[in-house]
C-alpha positions in Angstrom: 106.5 72.5 -200.6 110.1 72.9 -199.6 109.4 76.4 -198.3 106.3 75.2 -196.5 108.3 72.4 -194.9 111.1 74.8 -193.8 108.5 77.1 -192.3 106.8 74.2 -190.5 110.2 73.0 -189.3 111.1 76.5 -188.1 107.7 76.8 -186.4 108.2 73.4 -184.8 111.7 74.4 -183.6 110.3 77.6 -182.1 107.6 75.6 -180.3 110.2 73.1 -179.0 112.4 76.0 -177.9 109.6 77.7 -176.2 108.6 74.5 -174.5 112.2 74.0 -173.3 112.4 77.5 -172.0 109.1 77.0 -170.3 110.2 73.8 -168.6 113.5 75.4 -167.6 111.6 78.4 -166.1 109.4 76.0 -164.2 112.4 74.1 -163.0 114.3 77.3 -161.9 111.1 78.5 -160.3 110.7 75.3 -158.3 114.3 75.4 -157.3 114.1 78.9 -156.1 110.8 78.2 -154.4 112.4 75.3 -152.4 115.7 77.1 -151.7 114.9 80.8 -151.1 113.9 81.4 -147.5 110.2 82.1 -147.0 108.3 83.6 -144.2 107.1 80.2 -142.9 110.5 78.4 -143.1 111.3 76.9 -139.7 113.9 74.3 -140.4 117.5 74.5 -141.5 118.9 72.3 -144.2 121.9 69.9 -144.2 123.3 71.7 -147.2 126.9 70.7 -146.5 126.0 67.0 -146.0 127.2 67.0 -142.4 124.8 64.1 -141.6 126.5 61.9 -144.1 128.8 61.1 -141.1 127.1 62.5 -138.1 123.8 60.7 -138.5 125.3 57.4 -137.2 124.8 56.5 -133.5 127.9 55.6 -131.6 130.1 58.1 -133.5 132.6 58.7 -130.7 136.2 59.9 -130.5 138.6 59.6 -127.6 140.2 62.9 -126.4 142.3 60.9 -123.9 141.8 57.5 -122.3 139.0 58.6 -120.0 137.2 61.2 -122.0 135.0 60.8 -125.0 133.5 63.3 -127.5 130.1 62.3 -128.8 129.6 63.3 -132.4 126.3 61.7 -133.3 123.4 64.0 -134.2 119.8 62.8 -134.5 118.3 64.9 -137.3 114.7 64.7 -136.1 115.5 65.7 -132.5 117.8 68.5 -133.8 115.0 69.9 -136.0 112.6 69.9 -133.1 115.1 71.7 -130.8 115.7 75.4 -130.2 118.4 75.5 -133.0 116.5 73.4 -135.6 116.0 76.4 -137.9 119.8 76.8 -138.3 122.1 75.1 -140.7 125.1 73.3 -139.1 127.7 75.9 -140.3 125.7 78.8 -139.0 127.1 77.7 -135.6 130.2 75.9 -137.0 131.6 78.4 -139.6 135.2 77.4 -139.0 134.6 73.8 -140.2 135.6 73.9 -143.8 137.0 70.4 -144.4 137.0 66.8 -143.4 138.6 65.7 -141.1 137.8 68.7 -138.8 139.4 67.9 -135.5 140.4 70.2 -132.7 137.6 72.7 -133.2 135.5 72.5 -130.0 134.0 76.0 -129.5 131.1 78.0 -130.9 130.8 81.8 -130.6 127.1 82.4 -130.2 127.4 86.1 -130.3 129.0 86.6 -133.8 125.8 86.0 -135.8 122.8 85.2 -133.7 122.9 86.5 -130.1 124.3 89.9 -130.9 122.1 91.8 -128.4 123.0 89.4 -125.6 126.7 89.6 -126.2 127.5 91.8 -123.2 125.3 89.8 -120.9 126.8 86.4 -121.7 129.4 85.6 -119.1 131.5 83.7 -121.6 130.5 84.0 -125.2 132.6 81.0 -126.1 130.4 78.0 -125.3 131.8 74.4 -125.2 130.0 72.1 -127.6 129.3 69.7 -124.8 126.5 72.0 -123.7 124.6 71.3 -126.9 123.2 68.3 -128.8 123.0 66.1 -125.7 119.4 65.1 -126.3 120.2 64.3 -129.9 123.1 61.8 -129.3 123.2 58.0 -128.8 126.2 56.0 -127.8 127.1 52.9 -125.7 128.2 53.6 -122.1 128.7 50.0 -120.9 129.3 46.8 -122.8 129.8 43.5 -120.9 132.1 41.8 -123.4 134.0 38.6 -122.4 136.8 39.2 -124.9 140.4 39.7 -124.0 140.4 42.7 -126.4 138.2 44.6 -124.0 140.2 43.6 -121.0 142.9 46.0 -122.2 141.2 48.2 -124.7 138.1 50.4 -124.0 134.9 49.8 -125.8 135.9 52.8 -128.0 139.5 51.7 -128.7 140.5 53.8 -131.7 142.3 57.1 -131.0 145.4 57.4 -133.1 144.1 58.2 -136.6 142.3 61.5 -136.3 140.7 61.1 -139.8 138.7 58.0 -139.0 138.9 57.3 -135.3 135.2 58.2 -134.6 134.0 56.2 -137.6 135.9 53.1 -136.4 134.7 53.5 -132.9 131.1 53.4 -134.2 131.6 49.7 -135.0 131.6 48.9 -131.3 127.8 48.5 -131.4 127.8 46.2 -134.4 130.8 43.9 -134.6 133.5 42.3 -132.5 137.1 43.4 -132.9 138.1 40.2 -134.7 135.7 40.9 -137.6 138.1 43.6 -138.8 141.4 42.7 -137.1 141.6 38.9 -137.4 144.6 37.6 -139.3 142.7 35.0 -141.5 145.9 33.0 -142.2 145.3 29.4 -141.0 141.7 30.0 -139.9 139.7 26.9 -140.9 136.2 27.4 -142.4 136.1 31.1 -141.5 132.6 32.5 -141.6 130.7 35.3 -139.8 127.5 35.1 -137.7 125.8 36.6 -134.6 127.3 36.4 -131.2 125.3 35.5 -128.1 123.7 38.6 -126.6 125.7 40.8 -124.3 124.5 43.2 -121.7 124.8 46.8 -122.8 123.7 50.3 -121.6 123.0 53.2 -123.9 122.9 56.9 -123.5 120.1 58.2 -125.7 118.2 55.9 -128.1 119.4 52.3 -128.3 120.7 51.2 -131.7 122.0 48.1 -133.4 120.6 44.6 -132.9 119.4 45.2 -129.4 116.4 44.2 -127.3 115.2 44.6 -123.7 116.0 41.7 -121.4 113.4 40.0 -119.2 112.1 41.9 -116.1 113.9 39.7 -113.7 117.3 39.5 -115.5 118.7 43.0 -115.2 117.8 46.6 -114.4 115.2 48.3 -116.6 117.7 50.7 -118.2 119.8 47.8 -119.5 119.5 46.1 -122.9 121.0 43.1 -124.6 122.9 43.5 -127.9 124.0 41.0 -130.5 127.1 41.7 -132.6 128.7 40.1 -135.6 131.5 37.7 -134.8 134.1 35.6 -136.6 133.8 31.8 -136.5 136.0 28.9 -137.5 135.0 25.4 -138.2 137.1 22.7 -136.5 136.3 19.0 -136.6 132.9 19.8 -138.0 132.0 22.2 -135.1 131.8 26.0 -135.2 133.9 27.9 -132.7 133.8 31.7 -132.2 137.1 33.4 -132.5 137.0 35.9 -129.7 140.0 35.3 -127.5 137.8 34.7 -124.4 140.3 32.1 -123.2 142.9 34.9 -122.9 140.9 37.0 -120.4 142.6 35.7 -117.2 146.1 36.1 -118.7 145.1 39.6 -119.9 143.9 40.6 -116.4 147.1 39.3 -114.9 149.2 41.2 -117.5 147.4 44.4 -116.5 148.1 43.8 -112.8 151.9 43.2 -113.4 152.4 45.5 -116.4 154.4 48.1 -114.5 156.8 45.6 -113.1 157.5 43.9 -116.4 160.7 44.5 -118.2 160.6 45.7 -121.9 161.5 42.2 -123.3 158.9 40.4 -121.2 156.2 43.0 -122.0 156.9 42.7 -125.7 156.7 38.9 -125.5 153.3 39.0 -123.8 152.0 41.7 -126.1 153.0 39.5 -129.1 151.1 36.6 -127.5 147.9 38.6 -127.1 148.1 39.9 -130.7 149.3 36.6 -132.2 146.4 36.4 -134.7 145.6 40.1 -135.0 146.1 42.0 -138.2 146.5 45.7 -138.4 144.8 46.7 -141.6 145.0 49.9 -143.6 141.8 51.9 -143.4 140.9 51.5 -147.1 141.4 47.7 -146.8 139.3 47.5 -143.6 136.4 49.6 -145.1 136.3 47.7 -148.4 136.5 44.4 -146.6 132.9 44.8 -145.5 131.4 47.8 -147.4 131.8 46.6 -151.0 130.3 44.2 -153.5 133.1 41.7 -152.4 132.2 42.0 -148.8 133.5 39.3 -146.4 130.0 39.5 -144.8 127.0 37.9 -146.4 124.6 40.5 -145.2 121.5 38.7 -146.4 122.5 35.5 -144.6 123.0 37.6 -141.5 119.3 38.7 -141.9 119.5 42.1 -143.6 117.0 42.8 -146.3 118.0 43.7 -149.9 117.8 47.4 -149.3 119.8 47.4 -146.2 122.4 45.0 -147.8 122.7 47.4 -150.7 123.2 50.4 -148.4 125.8 48.6 -146.4 127.8 47.6 -149.5 127.6 51.1 -151.1 127.9 53.1 -147.9 128.4 56.8 -148.9 130.6 57.6 -146.0 133.2 55.1 -147.1 134.2 57.4 -150.0 135.2 60.2 -147.7 137.5 57.8 -145.9 139.1 55.9 -148.8 139.3 58.5 -151.5 140.2 61.7 -149.7 143.0 62.7 -147.3 141.3 66.1 -147.0 137.8 66.9 -148.3 136.9 70.6 -148.7 133.2 71.5 -148.4 131.8 73.2 -151.6 130.2 76.6 -151.1 127.2 76.2 -153.4 124.8 77.6 -150.9 126.8 80.3 -149.2 125.1 83.6 -148.9 
């Protein structure tokens, strides 16, 4: 009986082993089927995870005070375009890490347009010529905050690692949500601000809606953003520095005539309750389980709340100074 049992166990092990091998073969076959290019493949794949960041509308960086670089890519529109069959790094081979700033050109004739190389006047093509139909960003926002009296609607420019990600928040929150010094603020909570007029380039995004036909031009929208509120004497008051707008406008008119001491004094006044937070602190302030924002009370469903608290892009910002792309799919 012992010999019979060993034979049965051996036979059973062989069967299990064959089954495992079969399942592994099926898995490898399926993987190869999905990954190896076939004759009918028409679309590229985001194999490097570029859309982890670039899928967000309003992703903008400032090159200098009056020039913006739009970095948003709408995947659906990209796939439907002339270059939709290409992976991102087919055109952007020099981008090997995050952050990847300063790389602004694509050489179309190194891989794809080989035959046309001599006929192209300048083979180095600025990126501004592409992706325009795939991008969305805010071009005008009628904010009545003193912050926007001095700062543009895309105010972040210094930190090259995160400037575009921070500017993306323009369409969703007021400056005070991230930069308010909470010391001494009574009954602090967060809610929606009254709608502001806004114009978009590309598809509108955020909490927007079209105004009435008689209220503004047809290409305008209204947008609601999250704001900080305090409770004083039982009444809620939005903390948005709107009362400082006249003083801020006067400061801009006279700024060049002010001496260093007076300029510093006025700057201190305008920033009297503004906190400059480290990036990791600012991100985790909202995008974590201990978020200062009650997303469900703000109207987000459970899935959206979970996504906002566990936002994947946050890890690139808070955990890495430099993130190098893996080369798992390189040919």
